[in-house]
Structure formats: C-alpha cells, structure tokens
C-alpha positions as CSV (number, residue, x, y, z in Angstrom):
1,X,-13.3,-21.9,2.5
2,X,-16.7,-21.1,0.8
3,X,-16.9,-21.5,-2.7
4,X,-16.7,-17.7,-3.0
5,X,-13.6,-17.3,-1.2
6,X,-12.3,-19.7,-3.8
7,X,-12.9,-17.4,-6.5
8,X,-12.1,-14.1,-5.2
9,X,-8.6,-15.1,-4.1
10,X,-7.8,-16.5,-7.6
11,X,-9.1,-13.0,-8.9
12,X,-6.8,-11.2,-6.4
13,X,-3.9,-13.7,-7.4
14,X,-4.2,-13.1,-11.2
15,X,-4.5,-9.6,-10.3
16,X,-1.5,-9.5,-8.4
17,X,0.3,-11.2,-11.1
18,X,-0.9,-8.9,-13.8
19,X,-0.3,-5.4,-12.2
20,X,1.0,-6.6,-9.0
21,X,4.2,-5.2,-8.0
22,X,6.9,-6.1,-5.3
23,X,7.4,-4.1,-2.6
24,X,9.0,-3.9,0.7
25,X,6.8,-3.6,3.8
26,X,8.2,-2.7,6.6
27,X,7.6,-1.5,10.7
28,X,10.5,-0.8,12.6
29,X,13.4,-2.5,11.8
30,X,11.3,-5.9,10.7
31,X,10.7,-6.4,6.9
32,X,8.8,-8.8,4.4
33,X,9.1,-9.0,0.7
34,X,5.7,-8.9,-1.0
35,X,3.4,-8.1,-3.7
36,X,0.7,-5.8,-4.0
37,X,-1.6,-3.7,-5.7
38,X,-1.4,-0.4,-6.4
39,X,-4.7,0.5,-6.4
40,X,-6.4,4.6,-6.6
41,X,-4.2,7.5,-6.0
42,X,-4.5,11.3,-4.9
43,X,-2.8,14.2,-5.2
44,X,-3.8,16.6,-2.5
45,X,-3.2,20.0,-3.1
46,X,-3.1,23.1,-0.2
47,X,-1.8,26.3,-0.2
48,X,1.1,26.6,2.9
49,X,1.2,30.3,4.8
50,X,3.0,32.0,2.3
51,X,0.8,30.8,-0.7
52,X,3.1,27.7,-1.8
53,X,0.9,24.7,-3.4
54,X,2.1,22.1,-1.3
55,X,1.4,18.5,-3.1
56,X,0.4,15.3,-1.1
57,X,0.4,11.9,-2.6
58,X,-2.1,9.7,-1.0
59,X,-2.3,6.3,-2.4
60,X,-3.2,2.7,-1.3
61,X,-2.4,-0.4,-2.3
62,X,-3.8,-3.9,-2.3
63,X,-1.8,-6.4,0.2
64,X,-2.6,-10.1,0.8
65,X,-3.5,-9.8,4.6
66,X,-2.6,-13.4,5.1
67,X,1.3,-12.7,4.5
68,X,1.8,-9.7,7.0
69,X,-0.8,-11.5,10.1
70,X,2.1,-13.7,11.2
71,X,4.6,-11.0,11.4
72,X,2.8,-7.5,11.9
73,X,-0.7,-8.2,12.2
74,X,-2.9,-5.6,10.9
75,X,-1.6,-2.8,9.2
76,X,-1.0,0.7,11.7
77,X,-0.1,3.8,11.0
78,X,3.4,4.1,10.5
79,X,4.2,1.3,9.5
80,X,6.5,1.7,5.3
81,X,5.7,0.3,1.8
82,X,8.7,0.6,-0.3
83,X,9.4,0.4,-4.1
84,X,10.3,0.9,-7.5
85,X,7.8,2.2,-9.9
86,X,7.4,0.6,-13.3
87,X,9.3,2.5,-15.8
88,X,11.4,4.1,-13.2
89,X,14.4,1.7,-11.8
90,X,16.1,4.2,-10.4
91,X,13.7,5.8,-7.8
92,X,12.3,3.8,-5.0
93,X,9.4,5.0,-3.4
94,X,8.3,5.2,0.4
95,X,4.6,5.5,1.6
96,X,3.7,5.8,5.5
97,X,0.3,3.9,6.2
98,X,-1.7,6.9,7.4
99,X,-5.2,7.3,8.2
100,X,-8.2,8.4,5.7
101,X,-10.9,11.0,5.6
102,X,-12.3,8.5,7.4
103,X,-9.8,7.8,10.4
104,X,-9.5,4.1,8.6
105,X,-6.0,2.8,8.3
106,X,-7.3,0.0,6.4
107,X,-9.6,-1.6,5.3
108,X,-11.1,-5.5,4.1
109,X,-11.3,-5.6,0.1
110,X,-13.6,-8.9,0.3
111,X,-15.9,-10.7,2.9
112,X,-13.3,-12.8,3.9
113,X,-10.7,-10.4,4.6
114,X,-8.6,-12.1,2.0
115,X,-6.6,-8.6,0.8
116,X,-6.7,-5.5,2.9
117,X,-6.4,-1.9,0.7
118,X,-4.0,0.0,3.1
119,X,-4.2,3.6,3.2
120,X,-0.8,5.4,2.3
121,X,0.8,9.1,1.6
122,X,4.1,9.8,0.0
123,X,7.0,10.5,2.2
124,X,10.0,9.7,0.8
125,X,11.3,9.6,-3.0
126,X,15.4,8.8,-3.4
127,X,17.5,7.0,-5.7
128,X,18.2,3.4,-5.8
129,X,21.3,1.9,-5.0
C-alpha cells in the first residue's frame, strides 16, 4: 500500500468511528454485520396515475470493500442493507441496492478502492424485534 492509501484508510476509519452505523448487509440468506457511513439522501417525488404523490427515498452508504469481498464480492442489485437509524431504536429500515441514474450499483470512493459508495432505495420499514 502507498502512503496515500494508508492515509485514506485512517481517514475512513475515523469517519466510521464518528459517523458510522452498524448495518446488516444481506444477499439471500447470507448476512454480514459491518459499519457503514450513511451518504447522501435524495427523496424523489412522482405522481402516479391517480395523481397521488409517491415518495422514494434513495440513499447511498459508504462501505469497506475489504469486508464485503470475501463473502459477497462486489455489491449487486437486489442486495439489502438493514439498519436501525440513530434515535429510532424501535425501527428497522431496509434499503435495497439499486442502480443510480448512471446505471451504477456502486462506485469506489478513493483511488485504492478501499471503500465503495453503494446506491440504495428504501424498500421496507418495520418495527424492531
């Protein structure tokens, strides 16, 4: 590794410590507990055929690629991320990995590809067990 990639790892590790949230990354029956940094969030509003407003919550998460590679490889459309938002211990949100407007499921956040920004869409909200 280079000095730059070492510095980027330190920066991302610090960001995960401060802003990271525990999530469960799942593909089918396989799951992995990992920390992720919630990234940008976009609320898309569209009108359906009956002129009802439909909101879609798109959010990206920054994940450590080295944690996912051994079990899952790269993120794929249909994978799920489940987490309990800070301050809402009674709620579990499920985000499904979906391509963005550029048809990308994820993109590297740094030149060494140590972290990936994964594009998701909120698909479920349920009570925590």
